[in-house]
C-alpha beads as a LAMMPS data file, in Angstrom:
LAMMPS data file: protein, C-alpha beads

406 atoms
405 bonds

1 atom types
1 bond types

-500.0 500.0 xlo xhi
-500.0 500.0 ylo yhi
-500.0 500.0 zlo zhi

Masses

1 110.0

Atoms # bond

1 1 1 359.098 429.835 -157.734
2 1 1 361.283 432.869 -158.058
3 1 1 360.601 435.561 -155.470
4 1 1 361.790 439.009 -156.298
5 1 1 362.451 441.880 -153.932
6 1 1 359.405 443.724 -155.333
7 1 1 357.194 440.742 -154.549
8 1 1 358.473 440.664 -150.985
9 1 1 357.707 444.357 -150.528
10 1 1 354.289 444.172 -152.245
11 1 1 353.245 441.140 -150.240
12 1 1 354.372 442.705 -146.985
13 1 1 352.602 445.968 -147.672
14 1 1 349.371 444.160 -148.653
15 1 1 349.474 442.068 -145.517
16 1 1 349.982 445.136 -143.332
17 1 1 347.178 446.993 -145.139
18 1 1 344.784 444.093 -144.595
19 1 1 345.596 443.985 -140.904
20 1 1 345.217 447.764 -140.629
21 1 1 341.874 447.625 -142.490
22 1 1 340.601 444.956 -140.094
23 1 1 341.767 446.991 -137.103
24 1 1 340.177 450.140 -138.535
25 1 1 336.889 448.276 -139.068
26 1 1 336.875 447.162 -135.447
27 1 1 337.714 450.693 -134.328
28 1 1 334.734 452.051 -136.310
29 1 1 332.430 449.453 -134.779
30 1 1 333.593 450.322 -131.267
31 1 1 333.273 454.065 -131.967
32 1 1 329.713 453.729 -133.315
33 1 1 328.603 450.925 -130.985
34 1 1 327.234 449.032 -133.988
35 1 1 328.222 445.707 -135.428
36 1 1 326.638 446.565 -138.788
37 1 1 328.216 449.856 -139.834
38 1 1 327.521 449.364 -143.540
39 1 1 325.056 446.941 -145.213
40 1 1 327.967 444.881 -146.525
41 1 1 328.910 443.954 -142.959
42 1 1 325.789 441.751 -142.697
43 1 1 323.313 442.208 -145.594
44 1 1 320.584 440.067 -144.001
45 1 1 320.755 441.815 -140.621
46 1 1 320.940 445.238 -142.309
47 1 1 317.755 444.532 -144.322
48 1 1 315.897 443.246 -141.256
49 1 1 317.037 446.222 -139.186
50 1 1 315.781 448.594 -141.899
51 1 1 312.335 446.959 -141.880
52 1 1 312.114 447.092 -138.097
53 1 1 313.286 450.734 -138.065
54 1 1 310.573 451.659 -140.572
55 1 1 307.972 450.007 -138.349
56 1 1 309.403 451.885 -135.366
57 1 1 309.233 455.209 -137.236
58 1 1 305.557 454.564 -138.013
59 1 1 304.965 453.736 -134.363
60 1 1 306.653 457.024 -133.442
61 1 1 304.209 458.870 -135.697
62 1 1 301.326 457.096 -133.979
63 1 1 302.773 458.278 -130.663
64 1 1 302.724 461.855 -132.002
65 1 1 299.108 461.381 -133.094
66 1 1 298.254 460.074 -129.640
67 1 1 299.722 463.187 -128.073
68 1 1 297.674 465.387 -130.416
69 1 1 294.527 463.331 -129.728
70 1 1 295.034 463.609 -125.978
71 1 1 295.479 467.363 -126.253
72 1 1 292.362 467.818 -128.435
73 1 1 290.155 465.615 -126.265
74 1 1 291.460 467.219 -123.089
75 1 1 290.608 470.677 -124.438
76 1 1 287.093 469.549 -125.407
77 1 1 286.544 468.007 -121.985
78 1 1 287.620 471.256 -120.336
79 1 1 285.127 473.235 -122.418
80 1 1 282.340 470.771 -121.645
81 1 1 283.156 470.922 -117.935
82 1 1 282.803 474.703 -118.093
83 1 1 279.413 474.337 -119.817
84 1 1 278.317 471.907 -117.111
85 1 1 279.287 474.395 -114.391
86 1 1 277.470 477.148 -116.280
87 1 1 274.234 475.151 -116.387
88 1 1 274.616 474.365 -112.713
89 1 1 274.458 478.102 -112.015
90 1 1 271.583 478.586 -114.484
91 1 1 269.566 475.887 -112.703
92 1 1 270.163 477.634 -109.366
93 1 1 268.825 480.854 -110.870
94 1 1 265.823 479.016 -112.339
95 1 1 264.937 477.537 -108.934
96 1 1 265.256 481.033 -107.488
97 1 1 263.009 482.397 -110.256
98 1 1 260.314 479.910 -109.280
99 1 1 259.896 481.591 -105.898
100 1 1 256.406 483.068 -105.815
101 1 1 257.455 486.014 -103.624
102 1 1 259.793 487.480 -106.239
103 1 1 258.861 490.845 -107.645
104 1 1 259.061 491.835 -111.289
105 1 1 262.280 493.695 -110.488
106 1 1 263.783 490.568 -108.922
107 1 1 262.975 488.563 -112.029
108 1 1 264.574 491.199 -114.221
109 1 1 267.779 490.983 -112.187
110 1 1 267.889 487.215 -112.671
111 1 1 267.302 487.736 -116.398
112 1 1 270.293 490.105 -116.556
113 1 1 272.606 487.417 -115.179
114 1 1 271.064 484.817 -117.499
115 1 1 271.851 487.043 -120.474
116 1 1 275.472 487.131 -119.337
117 1 1 275.419 483.337 -119.056
118 1 1 273.947 483.146 -122.557
119 1 1 276.874 485.183 -123.935
120 1 1 279.289 482.986 -121.973
121 1 1 277.741 479.867 -123.511
122 1 1 278.171 481.334 -127.013
123 1 1 281.826 482.024 -126.202
124 1 1 282.454 478.460 -125.029
125 1 1 280.686 477.010 -128.070
126 1 1 282.983 479.117 -130.296
127 1 1 286.177 478.068 -128.490
128 1 1 289.334 477.436 -130.531
129 1 1 292.318 475.174 -130.006
130 1 1 295.991 476.143 -130.022
131 1 1 296.110 476.198 -133.826
132 1 1 293.095 478.485 -134.221
133 1 1 290.683 475.728 -135.246
134 1 1 287.173 475.924 -133.786
135 1 1 286.583 472.992 -131.433
136 1 1 282.877 472.420 -132.147
137 1 1 282.594 473.213 -135.878
138 1 1 282.910 469.642 -137.195
139 1 1 285.152 469.378 -140.254
140 1 1 284.851 473.136 -140.839
141 1 1 287.597 474.082 -138.399
142 1 1 288.089 477.558 -139.889
143 1 1 284.397 478.485 -139.611
144 1 1 282.980 480.028 -136.437
145 1 1 280.242 477.533 -135.597
146 1 1 277.680 479.647 -133.698
147 1 1 276.208 483.080 -134.267
148 1 1 273.132 484.827 -132.879
149 1 1 271.556 486.525 -129.880
150 1 1 268.793 485.941 -127.362
151 1 1 266.351 487.810 -129.583
152 1 1 267.331 486.376 -132.984
153 1 1 268.172 482.852 -131.908
154 1 1 271.447 481.012 -132.503
155 1 1 272.390 479.398 -135.810
156 1 1 274.894 476.588 -136.243
157 1 1 277.245 477.197 -139.197
158 1 1 279.440 474.100 -138.927
159 1 1 278.717 470.536 -140.013
160 1 1 278.171 467.154 -138.378
161 1 1 281.714 465.853 -138.960
162 1 1 284.024 464.434 -136.310
163 1 1 287.725 465.036 -136.875
164 1 1 289.778 461.866 -136.505
165 1 1 293.374 460.781 -135.984
166 1 1 294.893 457.379 -136.726
167 1 1 296.408 456.149 -133.464
168 1 1 297.198 452.604 -134.619
169 1 1 296.993 450.635 -137.879
170 1 1 293.429 449.593 -137.024
171 1 1 292.137 452.452 -134.857
172 1 1 290.818 455.748 -136.219
173 1 1 289.869 457.852 -133.182
174 1 1 287.375 460.750 -133.169
175 1 1 288.985 463.752 -131.475
176 1 1 286.061 466.187 -131.676
177 1 1 282.268 466.425 -131.541
178 1 1 280.105 468.609 -133.738
179 1 1 278.313 471.577 -132.251
180 1 1 275.036 470.114 -133.493
181 1 1 275.523 467.047 -131.341
182 1 1 276.664 468.966 -128.270
183 1 1 274.546 472.137 -128.214
184 1 1 271.718 471.897 -130.732
185 1 1 270.180 468.421 -130.594
186 1 1 268.887 468.377 -127.041
187 1 1 265.522 466.664 -126.435
188 1 1 262.810 469.188 -125.602
189 1 1 260.562 468.794 -122.589
190 1 1 261.261 465.723 -120.480
191 1 1 262.910 463.992 -123.413
192 1 1 259.772 462.079 -124.470
193 1 1 257.041 464.696 -124.623
194 1 1 256.393 468.361 -124.038
195 1 1 253.476 470.006 -122.262
196 1 1 252.182 473.482 -123.040
197 1 1 249.210 475.797 -122.569
198 1 1 247.064 477.529 -125.164
199 1 1 247.834 481.198 -125.689
200 1 1 244.283 482.223 -124.850
201 1 1 243.982 480.463 -121.480
202 1 1 242.255 482.622 -118.872
203 1 1 242.279 480.371 -115.800
204 1 1 245.055 479.663 -113.315
205 1 1 245.490 476.040 -114.386
206 1 1 249.049 474.715 -114.584
207 1 1 250.173 471.536 -116.335
208 1 1 253.253 469.654 -115.128
209 1 1 256.131 468.589 -117.377
210 1 1 255.000 464.991 -116.829
211 1 1 256.839 461.692 -116.860
212 1 1 256.943 458.700 -119.189
213 1 1 256.066 455.322 -117.658
214 1 1 256.376 453.240 -120.814
215 1 1 258.603 454.769 -123.522
216 1 1 257.747 452.064 -126.055
217 1 1 254.001 452.620 -125.688
218 1 1 254.339 456.386 -125.999
219 1 1 256.747 456.326 -128.939
220 1 1 254.558 453.857 -130.825
221 1 1 251.342 455.790 -130.285
222 1 1 250.511 457.319 -133.655
223 1 1 247.750 459.794 -132.793
224 1 1 249.851 462.515 -131.179
225 1 1 249.544 465.276 -130.009
226 1 1 247.026 465.102 -127.175
227 1 1 244.752 467.921 -126.059
228 1 1 243.408 468.427 -122.544
229 1 1 240.111 470.310 -122.367
230 1 1 237.560 471.019 -119.608
231 1 1 233.851 471.063 -119.119
232 1 1 231.544 472.058 -116.280
233 1 1 228.820 469.526 -115.354
234 1 1 226.541 470.268 -112.390
235 1 1 229.128 472.652 -110.985
236 1 1 231.921 470.086 -111.218
237 1 1 234.909 470.584 -113.513
238 1 1 235.720 467.574 -115.695
239 1 1 238.701 467.005 -117.957
240 1 1 238.933 465.173 -121.267
241 1 1 242.118 464.088 -123.025
242 1 1 241.681 463.623 -126.785
243 1 1 244.209 462.602 -129.417
244 1 1 244.732 463.937 -132.929
245 1 1 241.984 461.595 -134.200
246 1 1 239.527 463.280 -131.788
247 1 1 239.318 460.092 -129.728
248 1 1 238.973 460.510 -125.969
249 1 1 241.826 458.621 -124.303
250 1 1 241.142 459.750 -120.727
251 1 1 238.261 461.454 -118.902
252 1 1 237.438 462.194 -115.296
253 1 1 236.614 464.696 -112.613
254 1 1 239.348 467.290 -112.312
255 1 1 241.216 466.941 -109.020
256 1 1 244.210 469.289 -108.575
257 1 1 247.581 467.523 -108.470
258 1 1 246.049 464.116 -109.177
259 1 1 248.013 462.102 -111.734
260 1 1 246.347 461.594 -115.110
261 1 1 247.513 458.471 -116.936
262 1 1 245.785 457.844 -120.280
263 1 1 245.455 454.068 -120.664
264 1 1 247.994 452.432 -122.942
265 1 1 249.926 455.604 -123.729
266 1 1 252.706 455.178 -121.165
267 1 1 252.658 458.754 -119.838
268 1 1 251.538 460.554 -116.693
269 1 1 251.020 464.220 -115.881
270 1 1 249.199 466.403 -113.361
271 1 1 247.137 469.562 -113.462
272 1 1 246.866 472.137 -110.702
273 1 1 245.223 475.471 -110.108
274 1 1 241.785 476.442 -111.359
275 1 1 241.551 476.068 -115.153
276 1 1 238.708 477.816 -116.964
277 1 1 236.374 475.634 -119.001
278 1 1 237.711 477.301 -122.156
279 1 1 241.338 476.517 -121.314
280 1 1 243.293 473.821 -123.128
281 1 1 246.678 472.201 -122.740
282 1 1 248.678 470.152 -125.250
283 1 1 250.962 467.146 -124.921
284 1 1 253.200 466.538 -127.941
285 1 1 256.093 464.260 -128.829
286 1 1 259.462 465.683 -127.878
287 1 1 261.673 467.107 -130.611
288 1 1 265.170 468.581 -130.606
289 1 1 265.799 471.980 -129.101
290 1 1 269.066 473.837 -128.714
291 1 1 270.489 474.795 -125.336
292 1 1 270.573 478.377 -126.558
293 1 1 266.844 478.352 -127.305
294 1 1 266.007 476.848 -123.925
295 1 1 268.042 479.544 -122.215
296 1 1 266.545 482.274 -124.421
297 1 1 263.019 481.025 -123.633
298 1 1 263.809 481.170 -119.920
299 1 1 265.077 484.740 -120.264
300 1 1 261.918 485.682 -122.172
301 1 1 259.787 484.155 -119.429
302 1 1 261.528 486.197 -116.747
303 1 1 261.332 489.423 -118.730
304 1 1 257.632 488.958 -119.579
305 1 1 255.254 490.916 -117.282
306 1 1 253.079 488.845 -114.942
307 1 1 249.765 490.674 -114.704
308 1 1 247.131 488.232 -113.502
309 1 1 246.216 484.667 -112.558
310 1 1 246.422 483.347 -116.111
311 1 1 249.749 485.087 -116.664
312 1 1 251.040 483.687 -113.373
313 1 1 249.942 480.183 -114.398
314 1 1 251.729 480.495 -117.727
315 1 1 254.834 481.687 -115.887
316 1 1 254.737 478.595 -113.652
317 1 1 254.397 476.273 -116.642
318 1 1 257.296 477.978 -118.453
319 1 1 259.578 477.854 -115.402
320 1 1 258.803 474.148 -114.953
321 1 1 259.515 473.493 -118.614
322 1 1 262.765 475.470 -118.417
323 1 1 263.941 473.475 -115.415
324 1 1 263.314 470.168 -117.165
325 1 1 265.002 471.352 -120.363
326 1 1 268.042 472.578 -118.411
327 1 1 268.304 469.092 -116.935
328 1 1 268.136 467.658 -120.450
329 1 1 270.929 470.018 -121.526
330 1 1 273.094 468.972 -118.585
331 1 1 272.431 465.314 -119.324
332 1 1 273.471 465.853 -122.939
333 1 1 276.734 467.479 -121.835
334 1 1 277.387 464.568 -119.480
335 1 1 276.685 462.127 -122.324
336 1 1 279.224 463.830 -124.582
337 1 1 281.757 464.065 -121.741
338 1 1 281.363 460.346 -121.096
339 1 1 282.134 459.666 -124.757
340 1 1 285.167 461.967 -124.583
341 1 1 286.350 460.202 -121.424
342 1 1 286.028 456.828 -123.124
343 1 1 288.171 458.064 -126.011
344 1 1 290.755 459.460 -123.573
345 1 1 290.936 456.004 -121.991
346 1 1 291.532 454.559 -125.472
347 1 1 294.373 457.039 -125.956
348 1 1 295.968 456.023 -122.657
349 1 1 295.671 452.309 -123.417
350 1 1 297.037 452.728 -126.950
351 1 1 299.859 454.934 -125.690
352 1 1 300.936 452.200 -123.276
353 1 1 300.754 449.628 -126.062
354 1 1 302.768 451.817 -128.438
355 1 1 305.388 452.330 -125.740
356 1 1 305.739 448.562 -125.358
357 1 1 306.021 448.204 -129.143
358 1 1 308.710 450.862 -129.319
359 1 1 310.725 449.040 -126.669
360 1 1 310.328 445.761 -128.554
361 1 1 311.434 447.376 -131.816
362 1 1 314.463 448.901 -130.077
363 1 1 315.460 445.520 -128.648
364 1 1 315.081 443.847 -132.039
365 1 1 317.215 446.500 -133.779
366 1 1 319.800 446.204 -131.031
367 1 1 320.020 442.430 -131.449
368 1 1 320.482 442.844 -135.213
369 1 1 323.089 445.588 -135.404
370 1 1 324.491 446.520 -131.996
371 1 1 328.025 445.567 -131.023
372 1 1 329.247 443.086 -128.430
373 1 1 331.801 445.393 -126.835
374 1 1 333.670 442.712 -124.940
375 1 1 334.214 440.624 -128.085
376 1 1 335.070 443.661 -130.215
377 1 1 337.697 444.938 -127.759
378 1 1 339.241 441.480 -127.566
379 1 1 339.263 441.272 -131.381
380 1 1 340.876 444.711 -131.622
381 1 1 343.625 443.695 -129.204
382 1 1 344.219 440.585 -131.277
383 1 1 344.311 442.610 -134.495
384 1 1 346.834 444.978 -132.950
385 1 1 349.023 441.995 -132.122
386 1 1 348.583 440.653 -135.652
387 1 1 349.479 444.048 -137.098
388 1 1 352.584 444.373 -134.950
389 1 1 353.637 440.841 -135.934
390 1 1 353.107 441.638 -139.608
391 1 1 355.156 444.824 -139.322
392 1 1 358.023 443.043 -137.516
393 1 1 358.006 440.081 -139.900
394 1 1 358.025 442.436 -142.893
395 1 1 360.999 444.269 -141.423
396 1 1 362.864 440.965 -141.025
397 1 1 361.955 439.543 -144.429
398 1 1 362.683 442.788 -146.268
399 1 1 366.282 442.612 -145.048
400 1 1 366.834 439.205 -146.660
401 1 1 368.938 439.910 -149.773
402 1 1 372.007 438.357 -151.445
403 1 1 373.469 441.829 -151.584
404 1 1 374.053 441.595 -147.852
405 1 1 376.591 438.839 -148.495
406 1 1 378.450 440.170 -151.494

Bonds

1 1 1 2
2 1 2 3
3 1 3 4
4 1 4 5
5 1 5 6
6 1 6 7
7 1 7 8
8 1 8 9
9 1 9 10
10 1 10 11
11 1 11 12
12 1 12 13
13 1 13 14
14 1 14 15
15 1 15 16
16 1 16 17
17 1 17 18
18 1 18 19
19 1 19 20
20 1 20 21
21 1 21 22
22 1 22 23
23 1 23 24
24 1 24 25
25 1 25 26
26 1 26 27
27 1 27 28
28 1 28 29
29 1 29 30
30 1 30 31
31 1 31 32
32 1 32 33
33 1 33 34
34 1 34 35
35 1 35 36
36 1 36 37
37 1 37 38
38 1 38 39
39 1 39 40
40 1 40 41
41 1 41 42
42 1 42 43
43 1 43 44
44 1 44 45
45 1 45 46
46 1 46 47
47 1 47 48
48 1 48 49
49 1 49 50
50 1 50 51
51 1 51 52
52 1 52 53
53 1 53 54
54 1 54 55
55 1 55 56
56 1 56 57
57 1 57 58
58 1 58 59
59 1 59 60
60 1 60 61
61 1 61 62
62 1 62 63
63 1 63 64
64 1 64 65
65 1 65 66
66 1 66 67
67 1 67 68
68 1 68 69
69 1 69 70
70 1 70 71
71 1 71 72
72 1 72 73
73 1 73 74
74 1 74 75
75 1 75 76
76 1 76 77
77 1 77 78
78 1 78 79
79 1 79 80
80 1 80 81
81 1 81 82
82 1 82 83
83 1 83 84
84 1 84 85
85 1 85 86
86 1 86 87
87 1 87 88
88 1 88 89
89 1 89 90
90 1 90 91
91 1 91 92
92 1 92 93
93 1 93 94
94 1 94 95
95 1 95 96
96 1 96 97
97 1 97 98
98 1 98 99
99 1 99 100
100 1 100 101
101 1 101 102
102 1 102 103
103 1 103 104
104 1 104 105
105 1 105 106
106 1 106 107
107 1 107 108
108 1 108 109
109 1 109 110
110 1 110 111
111 1 111 112
112 1 112 113
113 1 113 114
114 1 114 115
115 1 115 116
116 1 116 117
117 1 117 118
118 1 118 119
119 1 119 120
120 1 120 121
121 1 121 122
122 1 122 123
123 1 123 124
124 1 124 125
125 1 125 126
126 1 126 127
127 1 127 128
128 1 128 129
129 1 129 130
130 1 130 131
131 1 131 132
132 1 132 133
133 1 133 134
134 1 134 135
135 1 135 136
136 1 136 137
137 1 137 138
138 1 138 139
139 1 139 140
140 1 140 141
141 1 141 142
142 1 142 143
143 1 143 144
144 1 144 145
145 1 145 146
146 1 146 147
147 1 147 148
148 1 148 149
149 1 149 150
150 1 150 151
151 1 151 152
152 1 152 153
153 1 153 154
154 1 154 155
155 1 155 156
156 1 156 157
157 1 157 158
158 1 158 159
159 1 159 160
160 1 160 161
161 1 161 162
162 1 162 163
163 1 163 164
164 1 164 165
165 1 165 166
166 1 166 167
167 1 167 168
168 1 168 169
169 1 169 170
170 1 170 171
171 1 171 172
172 1 172 173
173 1 173 174
174 1 174 175
175 1 175 176
176 1 176 177
177 1 177 178
178 1 178 179
179 1 179 180
180 1 180 181
181 1 181 182
182 1 182 183
183 1 183 184
184 1 184 185
185 1 185 186
186 1 186 187
187 1 187 188
188 1 188 189
189 1 189 190
190 1 190 191
191 1 191 192
192 1 192 193
193 1 193 194
194 1 194 195
195 1 195 196
196 1 196 197
197 1 197 198
198 1 198 199
199 1 199 200
200 1 200 201
201 1 201 202
202 1 202 203
203 1 203 204
204 1 204 205
205 1 205 206
206 1 206 207
207 1 207 208
208 1 208 209
209 1 209 210
210 1 210 211
211 1 211 212
212 1 212 213
213 1 213 214
214 1 214 215
215 1 215 216
216 1 216 217
217 1 217 218
218 1 218 219
219 1 219 220
220 1 220 221
221 1 221 222
222 1 222 223
223 1 223 224
224 1 224 225
225 1 225 226
226 1 226 227
227 1 227 228
228 1 228 229
229 1 229 230
230 1 230 231
231 1 231 232
232 1 232 233
233 1 233 234
234 1 234 235
235 1 235 236
236 1 236 237
237 1 237 238
238 1 238 239
239 1 239 240
240 1 240 241
241 1 241 242
242 1 242 243
243 1 243 244
244 1 244 245
245 1 245 246
246 1 246 247
247 1 247 248
248 1 248 249
249 1 249 250
250 1 250 251
251 1 251 252
252 1 252 253
253 1 253 254
254 1 254 255
255 1 255 256
256 1 256 257
257 1 257 258
258 1 258 259
259 1 259 260
260 1 260 261
261 1 261 262
262 1 262 263
263 1 263 264
264 1 264 265
265 1 265 266
266 1 266 267
267 1 267 268
268 1 268 269
269 1 269 270
270 1 270 271
271 1 271 272
272 1 272 273
273 1 273 274
274 1 274 275
275 1 275 276
276 1 276 277
277 1 277 278
278 1 278 279
279 1 279 280
280 1 280 281
281 1 281 282
282 1 282 283
283 1 283 284
284 1 284 285
285 1 285 286
286 1 286 287
287 1 287 288
288 1 288 289
289 1 289 290
290 1 290 291
291 1 291 292
292 1 292 293
293 1 293 294
294 1 294 295
295 1 295 296
296 1 296 297
297 1 297 298
298 1 298 299
299 1 299 300
300 1 300 301
301 1 301 302
302 1 302 303
303 1 303 304
304 1 304 305
305 1 305 306
306 1 306 307
307 1 307 308
308 1 308 309
309 1 309 310
310 1 310 311
311 1 311 312
312 1 312 313
313 1 313 314
314 1 314 315
315 1 315 316
316 1 316 317
317 1 317 318
318 1 318 319
319 1 319 320
320 1 320 321
321 1 321 322
322 1 322 323
323 1 323 324
324 1 324 325
325 1 325 326
326 1 326 327
327 1 327 328
328 1 328 329
329 1 329 330
330 1 330 331
331 1 331 332
332 1 332 333
333 1 333 334
334 1 334 335
335 1 335 336
336 1 336 337
337 1 337 338
338 1 338 339
339 1 339 340
340 1 340 341
341 1 341 342
342 1 342 343
343 1 343 344
344 1 344 345
345 1 345 346
346 1 346 347
347 1 347 348
348 1 348 349
349 1 349 350
350 1 350 351
351 1 351 352
352 1 352 353
353 1 353 354
354 1 354 355
355 1 355 356
356 1 356 357
357 1 357 358
358 1 358 359
359 1 359 360
360 1 360 361
361 1 361 362
362 1 362 363
363 1 363 364
364 1 364 365
365 1 365 366
366 1 366 367
367 1 367 368
368 1 368 369
369 1 369 370
370 1 370 371
371 1 371 372
372 1 372 373
373 1 373 374
374 1 374 375
375 1 375 376
376 1 376 377
377 1 377 378
378 1 378 379
379 1 379 380
380 1 380 381
381 1 381 382
382 1 382 383
383 1 383 384
384 1 384 385
385 1 385 386
386 1 386 387
387 1 387 388
388 1 388 389
389 1 389 390
390 1 390 391
391 1 391 392
392 1 392 393
393 1 393 394
394 1 394 395
395 1 395 396
396 1 396 397
397 1 397 398
398 1 398 399
399 1 399 400
400 1 400 401
401 1 401 402
402 1 402 403
403 1 403 404
404 1 404 405
405 1 405 406
C-alpha cells in the first residue's frame, strides 16, 4: 500500500483530534461532576434519570403543597384557639351573671362586655389568610362569610365546601372548615333536648337544662315535644308530663329539685321554685343553633328588665340555658380543632415521607449520572499521556521523507 505524505499528515491529525476529543470529554465530565453530560453518553441511564427526575419534581411540588397546607391549618387552629379563649371569658361572665345579688346596672355592664365579645367573634369568623382569602367561607374564599348584629342576627354567606390540597398521589387533604360547620351548626340546649318556659308563666318555677340518660331511647321517641303542666289537688301541687299525642308519660307530686325521669324516654330534668298551676314548660328535641345566636340570646337576657318573681324565674332558666349552650359551642370548637390537629399530624407524617422519597430519588439520579471522580481523573491523566504520545509520534513520522536523503 502506497502511503503519501498527505495520508501521514491526515492520519496524524485525526489521531490527535480523537485523543483531544476524549480528553475534552473527560474534562467536561470532571467540570460538571456528571458521567452523563449528554444523552448519547449513556442513552439508557439518561432516560432512567429523566424519569426519576420527573418523579422528584412532582415530589417537590407535593412538598410545596405540604408547606401551604401546614400554613393554612396552622392559621385556622390559631383562630379556633382564639375563639376558645373568647368563650372561656364569656362563660366566666355568664357565671357572674347568675349571681342573684347583681343589680340591673351590674347586668348591663356585663352585657356591654358581651357585646364587645360578640363583635370580636364576628371578626374572628371573618378572618383572612395571607392571600386575602376568607378562612371560614368554604369554597367562596373571596366572599365575607358572616354579616349581622346582635339585634338582626348573623347570616352565613359562604358554602359548606372544604378547600383541599393534594399532598401525595393518593392523599387529598382538607385545609379548611366551613363557617357553617364551625360557628352555625352547634346543638342547642344540652345537645339532645332543650327546655323552656311558656311566655305567660306567672309563678317562680324554674326548669333545669336536664340530662340525657339514654340517647337512643330519646332520639327514637316519636311523640316530641313534651309539656310539663301543674294542677292543685287538696292543696298539693302535682305535675304532669304529656307528649305531643296528649299521652301522660310522667305524673307525680311536685317536689322542688327532685329529678323527673319519664319512663322509657331516656331523659331527666328537675323543677324548682313555686310554679303556678297555669304555668307550663316544654321539652323539645335539640336542633342546631349558631354561636352568635346563643351569645345574642344571653345579651338579650341580661338587658331584659327583671321585675318580679316570674321574670326572675325566666332569667334563671335563660342563664342556665346560655351556660349549657356556651359549653356546646366550646365543645364544637374543640371538635373542629381536634380534626385540624389530626390533619396537621398527617402533614407532618407525609412531609417526613416525602423527604425520604426525595433523598431516595437523589441517590438514584446520582447512581445513574454522577461521575466517579477518582476514575475520571485517572482516565484524564492517561488521555494526556496518550495525547502527548500521539503528538510526539506524529512529529517523528512526519519527518520521514525521501527528500531528506536526496
